[in-house]
Structure formats: structure tokens, C-alpha cells
PQR file of N, CA, C, O and H, with PARSE charges and radii, in Angstrom:
ATOM      1  N   MET A   1    -112.405  64.515 -35.361 -0.4000 1.5000
ATOM      2  CA  MET A   1    -111.716  65.503 -36.800 -0.0000 2.0000
ATOM      3  C   MET A   1    -111.515  64.559 -37.751  0.5500 1.7000
ATOM      4  O   MET A   1    -111.969  64.757 -38.878 -0.5500 1.4000
ATOM      5  N   VAL A   2    -110.803  63.383 -37.453 -0.4000 1.5000
ATOM      6  CA  VAL A   2    -110.182  62.300 -38.268 -0.0000 2.0000
ATOM      7  C   VAL A   2    -111.473  61.871 -38.653  0.5500 1.7000
ATOM      8  O   VAL A   2    -111.755  62.053 -39.838 -0.5500 1.4000
ATOM      9  H   VAL A   2    -110.434  63.223 -36.537  0.4000 1.0000
ATOM     10  N   ILE A   3    -112.317  61.347 -37.931 -0.4000 1.5000
ATOM     11  CA  ILE A   3    -113.709  60.616 -38.744 -0.0000 2.0000
ATOM     12  C   ILE A   3    -114.498  61.386 -39.877  0.5500 1.7000
ATOM     13  O   ILE A   3    -114.968  60.969 -40.936 -0.5500 1.4000
ATOM     14  H   ILE A   3    -112.088  61.200 -36.969  0.4000 1.0000
ATOM     15  N   SER A   4    -114.488  62.850 -39.218 -0.4000 1.5000
ATOM     16  CA  SER A   4    -115.128  63.791 -40.214 -0.0000 2.0000
ATOM     17  C   SER A   4    -114.440  64.181 -41.601  0.5500 1.7000
ATOM     18  O   SER A   4    -115.007  64.686 -42.570 -0.5500 1.4000
ATOM     19  H   SER A   4    -114.106  63.189 -38.358  0.4000 1.0000
ATOM     20  N   CYS A   5    -112.946  63.797 -41.468 -0.4000 1.5000
ATOM     21  CA  CYS A   5    -112.403  64.150 -42.599 -0.0000 2.0000
ATOM     22  C   CYS A   5    -112.243  62.753 -43.704  0.5500 1.7000
ATOM     23  O   CYS A   5    -111.983  62.863 -44.902 -0.5500 1.4000
ATOM     24  H   CYS A   5    -112.486  63.387 -40.681  0.4000 1.0000
ATOM     25  N   ILE A   6    -112.504  61.246 -42.852 -0.4000 1.5000
ATOM     26  CA  ILE A   6    -112.752  60.524 -43.759 -0.0000 2.0000
ATOM     27  C   ILE A   6    -113.922  60.693 -44.094  0.5500 1.7000
ATOM     28  O   ILE A   6    -113.800  60.971 -45.287 -0.5500 1.4000
ATOM     29  H   ILE A   6    -112.715  61.158 -41.878  0.4000 1.0000
ATOM     30  N   LEU A   7    -115.186  60.722 -43.819 -0.4000 1.5000
ATOM     31  CA  LEU A   7    -116.352  60.912 -44.100 -0.0000 2.0000
ATOM     32  C   LEU A   7    -116.652  61.910 -45.238  0.5500 1.7000
ATOM     33  O   LEU A   7    -117.595  62.065 -46.013 -0.5500 1.4000
ATOM     34  H   LEU A   7    -115.285  60.496 -42.850  0.4000 1.0000
ATOM     35  N   SER A   8    -115.378  62.570 -45.011 -0.4000 1.5000
ATOM     36  CA  SER A   8    -115.996  63.957 -46.294 -0.0000 2.0000
ATOM     37  C   SER A   8    -114.932  63.297 -47.797  0.5500 1.7000
ATOM     38  O   SER A   8    -114.946  63.743 -48.945 -0.5500 1.4000
ATOM     39  H   SER A   8    -114.611  62.444 -44.382  0.4000 1.0000
ATOM     40  N   LEU A   9    -114.245  62.338 -47.345 -0.4000 1.5000
ATOM     41  CA  LEU A   9    -113.752  62.046 -48.362 -0.0000 2.0000
ATOM     42  C   LEU A   9    -113.883  60.758 -49.016  0.5500 1.7000
ATOM     43  O   LEU A   9    -112.975  60.358 -49.745 -0.5500 1.4000
ATOM     44  H   LEU A   9    -114.233  61.976 -46.413  0.4000 1.0000
ATOM     45  N   SER A  10    -114.937  60.069 -48.819 -0.4000 1.5000
ATOM     46  CA  SER A  10    -115.817  59.055 -49.285 -0.0000 2.0000
ATOM     47  C   SER A  10    -116.252  59.329 -50.437  0.5500 1.7000
ATOM     48  O   SER A  10    -117.227  60.066 -50.588 -0.5500 1.4000
ATOM     49  H   SER A  10    -115.674  60.394 -48.227  0.4000 1.0000
ATOM     50  N   GLY A  11    -115.414  58.625 -51.722 -0.4000 1.5000
ATOM     51  CA  GLY A  11    -115.721  58.483 -53.102 -0.0000 2.0000
ATOM     52  C   GLY A  11    -115.491  59.843 -53.532  0.5500 1.7000
ATOM     53  O   GLY A  11    -116.265  60.376 -54.328 -0.5500 1.4000
ATOM     54  H   GLY A  11    -114.623  58.027 -51.599  0.4000 1.0000
ATOM     55  N   CYS A  12    -114.362  60.514 -53.008 -0.4000 1.5000
ATOM     56  CA  CYS A  12    -113.690  61.580 -53.462 -0.0000 2.0000
ATOM     57  C   CYS A  12    -113.192  61.569 -54.721  0.5500 1.7000
ATOM     58  O   CYS A  12    -113.449  62.489 -55.498 -0.5500 1.4000
ATOM     59  H   CYS A  12    -113.734  60.081 -52.362  0.4000 1.0000
ATOM     60  N   GLY A  13    -112.381  60.469 -55.086 -0.4000 1.5000
ATOM     61  CA  GLY A  13    -112.007  60.433 -56.746 -0.0000 2.0000
ATOM     62  C   GLY A  13    -113.070  60.172 -57.759  0.5500 1.7000
ATOM     63  O   GLY A  13    -112.978  60.446 -58.956 -0.5500 1.4000
ATOM     64  H   GLY A  13    -112.173  59.721 -54.455  0.4000 1.0000
ATOM     65  N   THR A  14    -114.134  59.590 -57.136 -0.4000 1.5000
ATOM     66  CA  THR A  14    -115.010  59.318 -58.310 -0.0000 2.0000
ATOM     67  C   THR A  14    -116.069  60.785 -58.268  0.5500 1.7000
ATOM     68  O   THR A  14    -116.675  61.083 -59.297 -0.5500 1.4000
ATOM     69  H   THR A  14    -114.208  59.367 -56.164  0.4000 1.0000
ATOM     70  N   ILE A  15    -116.182  61.428 -57.317 -0.4000 1.5000
ATOM     71  CA  ILE A  15    -117.057  62.577 -57.426 -0.0000 2.0000
ATOM     72  C   ILE A  15    -116.069  63.621 -58.051  0.5500 1.7000
ATOM     73  O   ILE A  15    -116.640  64.513 -58.679 -0.5500 1.4000
ATOM     74  H   ILE A  15    -115.689  61.185 -56.482  0.4000 1.0000
ATOM     75  N   LEU A  16    -114.747  63.688 -58.006 -0.4000 1.5000
ATOM     76  CA  LEU A  16    -114.056  64.673 -58.827 -0.0000 2.0000
ATOM     77  C   LEU A  16    -113.981  64.320 -60.508  0.5500 1.7000
ATOM     78  O   LEU A  16    -113.862  65.177 -61.383 -0.5500 1.4000
ATOM     79  H   LEU A  16    -114.283  62.963 -57.496  0.4000 1.0000
ATOM     80  N   SER A  17    -114.062  63.119 -60.690 -0.4000 1.5000
ATOM     81  CA  SER A  17    -113.839  62.559 -61.728 -0.0000 2.0000
ATOM     82  C   SER A  17    -115.254  62.548 -62.781  0.5500 1.7000
ATOM     83  O   SER A  17    -115.128  62.430 -63.999 -0.5500 1.4000
ATOM     84  H   SER A  17    -114.159  62.423 -59.979  0.4000 1.0000
ATOM     85  N   VAL A  18    -116.545  62.685 -62.129 -0.4000 1.5000
ATOM     86  CA  VAL A  18    -117.651  62.674 -62.431 -0.0000 2.0000
ATOM     87  C   VAL A  18    -117.897  64.357 -62.870  0.5500 1.7000
ATOM     88  O   VAL A  18    -118.450  64.738 -63.902 -0.5500 1.4000
ATOM     89  H   VAL A  18    -116.648  62.781 -61.139  0.4000 1.0000
ATOM     90  N   THR A  19    -117.365  65.162 -61.863 -0.4000 1.5000
ATOM     91  CA  THR A  19    -117.949  66.406 -61.904 -0.0000 2.0000
ATOM     92  C   THR A  19    -117.087  67.163 -63.062  0.5500 1.7000
ATOM     93  O   THR A  19    -117.480  68.247 -63.491 -0.5500 1.4000
ATOM     94  H   THR A  19    -116.916  64.852 -61.025  0.4000 1.0000
ATOM     95  N   ALA A  20    -115.674  66.438 -63.645 -0.4000 1.5000
ATOM     96  CA  ALA A  20    -114.732  67.214 -64.481 -0.0000 2.0000
ATOM     97  C   ALA A  20    -115.547  66.419 -65.734  0.5500 1.7000
ATOM     98  O   ALA A  20    -114.751  66.349 -66.670 -0.5500 1.4000
ATOM     99  H   ALA A  20    -115.354  65.557 -63.296  0.4000 1.0000
ATOM    100  N   ASN A  21    -116.518  65.949 -66.010 -0.4000 1.5000
ATOM    101  CA  ASN A  21    -116.941  64.845 -67.124 -0.0000 2.0000
ATOM    102  C   ASN A  21    -116.200  64.191 -67.622  0.5500 1.7000
ATOM    103  O   ASN A  21    -116.053  64.276 -68.841 -0.5500 1.4000
ATOM    104  H   ASN A  21    -117.164  66.006 -65.250  0.4000 1.0000
ATOM    105  N   ASP A  22    -115.359  63.177 -66.761 -0.4000 1.5000
ATOM    106  CA  ASP A  22    -114.344  62.043 -67.229 -0.0000 2.0000
ATOM    107  C   ASP A  22    -115.006  60.815 -67.045  0.5500 1.7000
ATOM    108  O   ASP A  22    -114.853  60.285 -65.944 -0.5500 1.4000
ATOM    109  H   ASP A  22    -115.478  63.108 -65.771  0.4000 1.0000
ATOM    110  N   TYR A  23    -115.647  60.295 -67.808 -0.4000 1.5000
ATOM    111  CA  TYR A  23    -116.936  59.389 -67.896 -0.0000 2.0000
ATOM    112  C   TYR A  23    -115.857  58.037 -68.425  0.5500 1.7000
ATOM    113  O   TYR A  23    -116.426  57.273 -69.205 -0.5500 1.4000
ATOM    114  H   TYR A  23    -115.771  60.725 -68.702  0.4000 1.0000
ATOM    115  N   THR A  24    -114.344  57.656 -68.080 -0.4000 1.5000
ATOM    116  CA  THR A  24    -113.907  56.628 -68.120 -0.0000 2.0000
ATOM    117  C   THR A  24    -113.927  55.813 -66.789  0.5500 1.7000
ATOM    118  O   THR A  24    -113.506  56.181 -65.692 -0.5500 1.4000
ATOM    119  H   THR A  24    -113.882  58.277 -67.447  0.4000 1.0000
ATOM    120  N   PRO A  25    -114.558  54.528 -67.152 -0.5600 1.5000
ATOM    121  CA  PRO A  25    -114.927  53.765 -66.279  0.2800 2.0000
ATOM    122  C   PRO A  25    -113.790  53.476 -65.047  0.5500 1.7000
ATOM    123  O   PRO A  25    -112.680  53.128 -65.451 -0.5500 1.4000
ATOM    124  N   TYR A  26    -113.950  53.576 -63.786 -0.4000 1.5000
ATOM    125  CA  TYR A  26    -113.233  53.582 -62.551 -0.0000 2.0000
ATOM    126  C   TYR A  26    -112.405  54.740 -62.396  0.5500 1.7000
ATOM    127  O   TYR A  26    -111.466  54.685 -61.602 -0.5500 1.4000
ATOM    128  H   TYR A  26    -114.852  53.858 -63.458  0.4000 1.0000
ATOM    129  N   ALA A  27    -112.631  55.780 -63.052 -0.4000 1.5000
ATOM    130  CA  ALA A  27    -112.020  56.924 -63.224 -0.0000 2.0000
ATOM    131  C   ALA A  27    -111.121  57.353 -61.632  0.5500 1.7000
ATOM    132  O   ALA A  27    -109.980  57.786 -61.470 -0.5500 1.4000
ATOM    133  H   ALA A  27    -113.394  55.824 -63.698  0.4000 1.0000
ATOM    134  N   GLY A  28    -112.069  57.053 -60.765 -0.4000 1.5000
ATOM    135  CA  GLY A  28    -111.783  57.413 -59.239 -0.0000 2.0000
ATOM    136  C   GLY A  28    -110.515  56.428 -58.687  0.5500 1.7000
ATOM    137  O   GLY A  28    -109.509  56.809 -58.090 -0.5500 1.4000
ATOM    138  H   GLY A  28    -112.996  56.701 -60.897  0.4000 1.0000
ATOM    139  N   VAL A  29    -110.883  55.018 -59.079 -0.4000 1.5000
ATOM    140  CA  VAL A  29    -109.810  54.370 -59.001 -0.0000 2.0000
ATOM    141  C   VAL A  29    -108.384  54.718 -59.474  0.5500 1.7000
ATOM    142  O   VAL A  29    -107.307  54.329 -59.023 -0.5500 1.4000
ATOM    143  H   VAL A  29    -111.700  54.708 -59.565  0.4000 1.0000
ATOM    144  N   SER A  30    -108.625  55.455 -60.383 -0.4000 1.5000
ATOM    145  CA  SER A  30    -107.303  55.555 -61.515 -0.0000 2.0000
ATOM    146  C   SER A  30    -106.709  56.733 -60.671  0.5500 1.7000
ATOM    147  O   SER A  30    -105.586  56.528 -60.211 -0.5500 1.4000
ATOM    148  H   SER A  30    -109.500  55.770 -60.750  0.4000 1.0000
ATOM    149  N   ARG A  31    -107.287  57.914 -60.408 -0.4000 1.5000
ATOM    150  CA  ARG A  31    -106.603  58.979 -59.541 -0.0000 2.0000
ATOM    151  C   ARG A  31    -106.364  58.768 -58.263  0.5500 1.7000
ATOM    152  O   ARG A  31    -105.734  59.647 -57.676 -0.5500 1.4000
ATOM    153  H   ARG A  31    -108.200  58.082 -60.781  0.4000 1.0000
ATOM    154  N   ASP A  32    -106.766  57.650 -57.560 -0.4000 1.5000
ATOM    155  CA  ASP A  32    -106.049  57.464 -56.355 -0.0000 2.0000
ATOM    156  C   ASP A  32    -105.137  56.856 -56.528  0.5500 1.7000
ATOM    157  O   ASP A  32    -104.319  57.007 -55.620 -0.5500 1.4000
ATOM    158  H   ASP A  32    -107.278  56.936 -58.037  0.4000 1.0000
ATOM    159  N   PHE A  33    -104.647  55.788 -57.757 -0.4000 1.5000
ATOM    160  CA  PHE A  33    -103.604  55.043 -57.600 -0.0000 2.0000
ATOM    161  C   PHE A  33    -102.519  56.281 -58.330  0.5500 1.7000
ATOM    162  O   PHE A  33    -101.313  56.039 -58.297 -0.5500 1.4000
ATOM    163  H   PHE A  33    -105.311  55.666 -58.495  0.4000 1.0000
ATOM    164  N   SER A  34    -102.880  57.257 -58.813 -0.4000 1.5000
ATOM    165  CA  SER A  34    -102.158  58.198 -59.534 -0.0000 2.0000
ATOM    166  C   SER A  34    -101.456  59.049 -58.308  0.5500 1.7000
ATOM    167  O   SER A  34    -100.286  59.432 -58.302 -0.5500 1.4000
ATOM    168  H   SER A  34    -103.860  57.454 -58.840  0.4000 1.0000
ATOM    169  N   LEU A  35    -102.414  59.253 -57.293 -0.4000 1.5000
ATOM    170  CA  LEU A  35    -101.812  60.126 -56.031 -0.0000 2.0000
ATOM    171  C   LEU A  35    -101.187  59.202 -55.057  0.5500 1.7000
ATOM    172  O   LEU A  35    -100.640  59.721 -54.084 -0.5500 1.4000
ATOM    173  H   LEU A  35    -103.365  58.942 -57.298  0.4000 1.0000
ATOM    174  N   ILE A  36    -101.185  57.865 -55.172 -0.4000 1.5000
ATOM    175  CA  ILE A  36    -100.472  56.936 -54.159 -0.0000 2.0000
ATOM    176  C   ILE A  36     -99.105  56.784 -54.922  0.5500 1.7000
ATOM    177  O   ILE A  36     -98.032  56.748 -54.320 -0.5500 1.4000
ATOM    178  H   ILE A  36    -101.629  57.444 -55.962  0.4000 1.0000
ATOM    179  N   GLN A  37     -99.221  56.695 -56.322 -0.4000 1.5000
ATOM    180  CA  GLN A  37     -97.721  56.861 -56.844 -0.0000 2.0000
ATOM    181  C   GLN A  37     -96.750  58.042 -56.333  0.5500 1.7000
ATOM    182  O   GLN A  37     -95.576  57.933 -55.978 -0.5500 1.4000
ATOM    183  H   GLN A  37    -100.093  56.725 -56.811  0.4000 1.0000
ATOM    184  N   GLU A  38     -97.399  58.979 -56.378 -0.4000 1.5000
ATOM    185  CA  GLU A  38     -96.973  60.181 -55.907 -0.0000 2.0000
ATOM    186  C   GLU A  38     -96.287  60.574 -54.849  0.5500 1.7000
ATOM    187  O   GLU A  38     -95.289  61.295 -54.815 -0.5500 1.4000
ATOM    188  H   GLU A  38     -98.352  59.068 -56.666  0.4000 1.0000
ATOM    189  N   GLY A  39     -96.870  60.065 -53.979 -0.4000 1.5000
ATOM    190  CA  GLY A  39     -96.196  59.852 -52.538 -0.0000 2.0000
ATOM    191  C   GLY A  39     -96.527  61.298 -51.900  0.5500 1.7000
ATOM    192  O   GLY A  39     -96.892  62.218 -52.633 -0.5500 1.4000
ATOM    193  H   GLY A  39     -97.680  59.480 -54.006  0.4000 1.0000
ATOM    194  N   GLY A  40     -96.370  61.479 -50.371 -0.4000 1.5000
ATOM    195  CA  GLY A  40     -96.682  62.245 -49.611 -0.0000 2.0000
ATOM    196  C   GLY A  40     -98.066  62.366 -48.620  0.5500 1.7000
ATOM    197  O   GLY A  40     -98.687  61.333 -48.369 -0.5500 1.4000
ATOM    198  H   GLY A  40     -96.074  60.733 -49.776  0.4000 1.0000
ATOM    199  N   ILE A  41     -98.475  63.547 -48.123 -0.4000 1.5000
ATOM    200  CA  ILE A  41     -99.725  63.162 -47.475 -0.0000 2.0000
ATOM    201  C   ILE A  41    -101.189  62.639 -48.302  0.5500 1.7000
ATOM    202  O   ILE A  41    -102.113  61.885 -47.996 -0.5500 1.4000
ATOM    203  H   ILE A  41     -97.970  64.386 -48.327  0.4000 1.0000
ATOM    204  N   MET A  42    -100.916  63.314 -49.274 -0.4000 1.5000
ATOM    205  CA  MET A  42    -102.231  62.855 -50.085 -0.0000 2.0000
ATOM    206  C   MET A  42    -102.345  61.585 -50.991  0.5500 1.7000
ATOM    207  O   MET A  42    -103.142  61.253 -51.868 -0.5500 1.4000
ATOM    208  H   MET A  42    -100.165  63.926 -49.522  0.4000 1.0000
ATOM    209  N   SER A  43    -100.849  60.800 -50.245 -0.4000 1.5000
ATOM    210  CA  SER A  43    -101.171  59.446 -50.886 -0.0000 2.0000
ATOM    211  C   SER A  43    -101.723  58.519 -49.884  0.5500 1.7000
ATOM    212  O   SER A  43    -102.388  57.526 -50.182 -0.5500 1.4000
ATOM    213  H   SER A  43    -100.201  61.069 -49.532  0.4000 1.0000
ATOM    214  N   VAL A  44    -101.331  58.991 -48.308 -0.4000 1.5000
ATOM    215  CA  VAL A  44    -102.118  58.214 -47.292 -0.0000 2.0000
ATOM    216  C   VAL A  44    -103.795  58.565 -47.433  0.5500 1.7000
ATOM    217  O   VAL A  44    -104.634  57.675 -47.287 -0.5500 1.4000
ATOM    218  H   VAL A  44    -100.791  59.797 -48.065  0.4000 1.0000
ATOM    219  N   LEU A  45    -104.067  59.617 -47.659 -0.4000 1.5000
ATOM    220  CA  LEU A  45    -105.294  60.140 -47.820 -0.0000 2.0000
ATOM    221  C   LEU A  45    -106.190  59.047 -49.095  0.5500 1.7000
ATOM    222  O   LEU A  45    -107.307  58.573 -48.886 -0.5500 1.4000
ATOM    223  H   LEU A  45    -103.386  60.340 -47.777  0.4000 1.0000
ATOM    224  N   ALA A  46    -105.490  58.859 -50.203 -0.4000 1.5000
ATOM    225  CA  ALA A  46    -105.906  58.512 -51.254 -0.0000 2.0000
ATOM    226  C   ALA A  46    -106.233  56.789 -51.150  0.5500 1.7000
ATOM    227  O   ALA A  46    -107.173  56.183 -51.663 -0.5500 1.4000
ATOM    228  H   ALA A  46    -104.583  59.244 -50.372  0.4000 1.0000
ATOM    229  N   VAL A  47    -104.771  56.084 -50.045 -0.4000 1.5000
ATOM    230  CA  VAL A  47    -105.443  55.042 -49.873 -0.0000 2.0000
ATOM    231  C   VAL A  47    -106.740  54.704 -48.991  0.5500 1.7000
ATOM    232  O   VAL A  47    -107.588  53.820 -49.113 -0.5500 1.4000
ATOM    233  H   VAL A  47    -104.007  56.577 -49.629  0.4000 1.0000
ATOM    234  N   VAL A  48    -106.561  55.848 -47.959 -0.4000 1.5000
ATOM    235  CA  VAL A  48    -108.289  55.511 -47.284 -0.0000 2.0000
ATOM    236  C   VAL A  48    -109.294  55.350 -48.354  0.5500 1.7000
ATOM    237  O   VAL A  48    -110.086  54.408 -48.325 -0.5500 1.4000
ATOM    238  H   VAL A  48    -105.872  56.566 -47.860  0.4000 1.0000
ATOM    239  N   ASP A  49    -109.296  56.484 -49.568 -0.4000 1.5000
ATOM    240  CA  ASP A  49    -110.433  56.839 -50.408 -0.0000 2.0000
ATOM    241  C   ASP A  49    -110.434  55.779 -51.329  0.5500 1.7000
ATOM    242  O   ASP A  49    -111.459  55.745 -52.010 -0.5500 1.4000
ATOM    243  H   ASP A  49    -108.652  57.249 -49.591  0.4000 1.0000
ATOM    244  N   LEU A  50    -109.563  54.858 -51.577 -0.4000 1.5000
ATOM    245  CA  LEU A  50    -109.615  53.751 -52.564 -0.0000 2.0000
ATOM    246  C   LEU A  50    -110.497  53.019 -52.496  0.5500 1.7000
ATOM    247  O   LEU A  50    -111.465  53.054 -53.255 -0.5500 1.4000
ATOM    248  H   LEU A  50    -108.730  54.885 -51.024  0.4000 1.0000
ATOM    249  N   PRO A  51    -110.322  52.134 -51.486 -0.5600 1.5000
ATOM    250  CA  PRO A  51    -112.044  51.005 -51.596  0.2800 2.0000
ATOM    251  C   PRO A  51    -113.418  51.842 -51.525  0.5500 1.7000
ATOM    252  O   PRO A  51    -114.525  51.367 -51.781 -0.5500 1.4000
ATOM    253  N   LEU A  52    -113.181  53.051 -51.168 -0.4000 1.5000
ATOM    254  CA  LEU A  52    -114.677  53.866 -51.422 -0.0000 2.0000
ATOM    255  C   LEU A  52    -114.661  54.511 -52.696  0.5500 1.7000
ATOM    256  O   LEU A  52    -115.726  55.085 -52.924 -0.5500 1.4000
ATOM    257  H   LEU A  52    -112.282  53.437 -50.960  0.4000 1.0000
ATOM    258  N   SER A  53    -113.903  54.596 -53.502 -0.4000 1.5000
ATOM    259  CA  SER A  53    -113.686  54.928 -54.617 -0.0000 2.0000
ATOM    260  C   SER A  53    -114.480  54.039 -55.742  0.5500 1.7000
ATOM    261  O   SER A  53    -115.374  54.311 -56.543 -0.5500 1.4000
ATOM    262  H   SER A  53    -113.039  54.130 -53.316  0.4000 1.0000
ATOM    263  N   LEU A  54    -113.777  52.909 -55.447 -0.4000 1.5000
ATOM    264  CA  LEU A  54    -114.010  51.425 -55.856 -0.0000 2.0000
ATOM    265  C   LEU A  54    -115.680  51.164 -56.039  0.5500 1.7000
ATOM    266  O   LEU A  54    -116.253  50.957 -57.108 -0.5500 1.4000
ATOM    267  H   LEU A  54    -113.051  52.688 -54.796  0.4000 1.0000
ATOM    268  N   VAL A  55    -116.287  51.232 -54.710 -0.4000 1.5000
ATOM    269  CA  VAL A  55    -117.559  51.303 -54.646 -0.0000 2.0000
ATOM    270  C   VAL A  55    -118.410  52.207 -55.559  0.5500 1.7000
ATOM    271  O   VAL A  55    -119.399  51.969 -56.251 -0.5500 1.4000
ATOM    272  H   VAL A  55    -115.821  51.400 -53.841  0.4000 1.0000
ATOM    273  N   PHE A  56    -117.692  53.329 -55.327 -0.4000 1.5000
ATOM    274  CA  PHE A  56    -118.615  54.502 -55.771 -0.0000 2.0000
ATOM    275  C   PHE A  56    -118.683  54.518 -57.233  0.5500 1.7000
ATOM    276  O   PHE A  56    -119.696  54.835 -57.857 -0.5500 1.4000
ATOM    277  H   PHE A  56    -116.889  53.522 -54.765  0.4000 1.0000
ATOM    278  N   ASP A  57    -117.390  54.107 -57.846 -0.4000 1.5000
ATOM    279  CA  ASP A  57    -116.990  53.796 -59.188 -0.0000 2.0000
ATOM    280  C   ASP A  57    -118.010  52.639 -59.718  0.5500 1.7000
ATOM    281  O   ASP A  57    -118.525  52.733 -60.832 -0.5500 1.4000
ATOM    282  H   ASP A  57    -116.567  53.849 -57.340  0.4000 1.0000
ATOM    283  N   THR A  58    -118.194  51.853 -59.093 -0.4000 1.5000
ATOM    284  CA  THR A  58    -118.918  50.649 -59.296 -0.0000 2.0000
ATOM    285  C   THR A  58    -120.557  51.111 -59.248  0.5500 1.7000
ATOM    286  O   THR A  58    -121.224  50.667 -60.182 -0.5500 1.4000
ATOM    287  H   THR A  58    -117.776  51.776 -58.188  0.4000 1.0000
ATOM    288  N   LEU A  59    -121.050  51.691 -58.568 -0.4000 1.5000
ATOM    289  CA  LEU A  59    -122.184  52.558 -58.771 -0.0000 2.0000
ATOM    290  C   LEU A  59    -122.289  53.278 -59.650  0.5500 1.7000
ATOM    291  O   LEU A  59    -123.447  53.156 -60.048 -0.5500 1.4000
ATOM    292  H   LEU A  59    -120.508  52.052 -57.808  0.4000 1.0000
ATOM    293  N   PHE A  60    -121.694  54.104 -60.325 -0.4000 1.5000
ATOM    294  CA  PHE A  60    -121.648  54.870 -61.384 -0.0000 2.0000
ATOM    295  C   PHE A  60    -121.165  54.569 -62.356  0.5500 1.7000
ATOM    296  O   PHE A  60    -120.812  55.449 -63.142 -0.5500 1.4000
ATOM    297  H   PHE A  60    -120.753  54.203 -60.002  0.4000 1.0000
ATOM    298  N   LEU A  61    -120.932  52.875 -62.720 -0.4000 1.5000
ATOM    299  CA  LEU A  61    -120.738  52.571 -63.832 -0.0000 2.0000
ATOM    300  C   LEU A  61    -121.889  52.530 -65.079  0.5500 1.7000
ATOM    301  O   LEU A  61    -121.534  52.578 -66.257 -0.5500 1.4000
ATOM    302  H   LEU A  61    -121.219  52.161 -62.082  0.4000 1.0000
ATOM    303  N   PRO A  62    -122.970  52.458 -64.771 -0.5600 1.5000
ATOM    304  CA  PRO A  62    -123.949  52.501 -65.685  0.2800 2.0000
ATOM    305  C   PRO A  62    -123.816  53.924 -66.369  0.5500 1.7000
ATOM    306  O   PRO A  62    -123.733  54.031 -67.593 -0.5500 1.4000
ATOM    307  N   VAL A  63    -123.799  54.973 -65.539 -0.4000 1.5000
ATOM    308  CA  VAL A  63    -123.856  56.253 -65.846 -0.0000 2.0000
ATOM    309  C   VAL A  63    -122.279  56.397 -66.899  0.5500 1.7000
ATOM    310  O   VAL A  63    -122.182  56.768 -68.069 -0.5500 1.4000
ATOM    311  H   VAL A  63    -123.866  54.886 -64.545  0.4000 1.0000
ATOM    312  N   THR A  64    -121.530  56.081 -66.231 -0.4000 1.5000
ATOM    313  CA  THR A  64    -120.254  56.022 -67.253 -0.0000 2.0000
ATOM    314  C   THR A  64    -120.249  55.071 -68.754  0.5500 1.7000
ATOM    315  O   THR A  64    -119.663  55.347 -69.801 -0.5500 1.4000
ATOM    316  H   THR A  64    -121.608  55.779 -65.281  0.4000 1.0000
ATOM    317  N   LEU A  65    -120.832  54.262 -68.544 -0.4000 1.5000
ATOM    318  CA  LEU A  65    -120.880  53.438 -69.682 -0.0000 2.0000
ATOM    319  C   LEU A  65    -121.976  53.861 -70.712  0.5500 1.7000
ATOM    320  O   LEU A  65    -121.890  53.646 -71.921 -0.5500 1.4000
ATOM    321  H   LEU A  65    -121.307  54.038 -67.693  0.4000 1.0000
ATOM    322  N   SER A  66    -122.898  54.418 -70.159 -0.4000 1.5000
ATOM    323  CA  SER A  66    -123.704  55.354 -70.885 -0.0000 2.0000
ATOM    324  C   SER A  66    -123.386  56.751 -71.700  0.5500 1.7000
ATOM    325  O   SER A  66    -123.958  57.304 -72.640 -0.5500 1.4000
ATOM    326  H   SER A  66    -122.967  54.593 -69.177  0.4000 1.0000
ATOM    327  N   GLN A  67    -122.610  56.965 -71.181 -0.4000 1.5000
ATOM    328  CA  GLN A  67    -121.715  58.343 -71.761 -0.0000 2.0000
ATOM    329  C   GLN A  67    -120.646  58.003 -73.026  0.5500 1.7000
ATOM    330  O   GLN A  67    -120.289  58.836 -73.860 -0.5500 1.4000
ATOM    331  H   GLN A  67    -122.146  56.515 -70.417  0.4000 1.0000
ATOM    332  N   LYS A  68    -120.286  56.820 -72.987 -0.4000 1.5000
ATOM    333  CA  LYS A  68    -119.406  56.552 -74.026 -0.0000 2.0000
ATOM    334  C   LYS A  68    -120.177  56.345 -75.244  0.5500 1.7000
ATOM    335  O   LYS A  68    -119.603  56.091 -76.303 -0.5500 1.4000
ATOM    336  H   LYS A  68    -120.575  56.144 -72.310  0.4000 1.0000
TER
END
């Protein structure tokens, strides 16, 4: 169950940013940092999601830069 939760989180901050039309570079990483600063259980999940969001934000960088 834990593994399926981790896999479903892969790039979650990035996906949320792109679907919300937030084309700021590395917006997924920014969302994760905001969640970490808030604390709680979501901060633990954001720590797990942070490296994955970094990878996905880097892959989506051409898309985000072309929208600016």
C-alpha cells in the first residue's frame, strides 16, 4: 500500500501546476516546499515527492518556458 501511494505521488506537484495552467518554471518544486513549510502529514509526502517533482519539472521545462 505504501509503495502504491509513493508511485501515485510521482511528480504530483508538477502535474497539479501544469493542470492549473501555472507555467512558472519549477512550480511543482515550489508547491512541495510550501507544503513542507506548513508541516503536518502532507509535509512528509511532499518530502517524498520533492525529488520526483524536480525531475518532472526539468522534463516539462521546455513547455513551461514556451508558455511565458
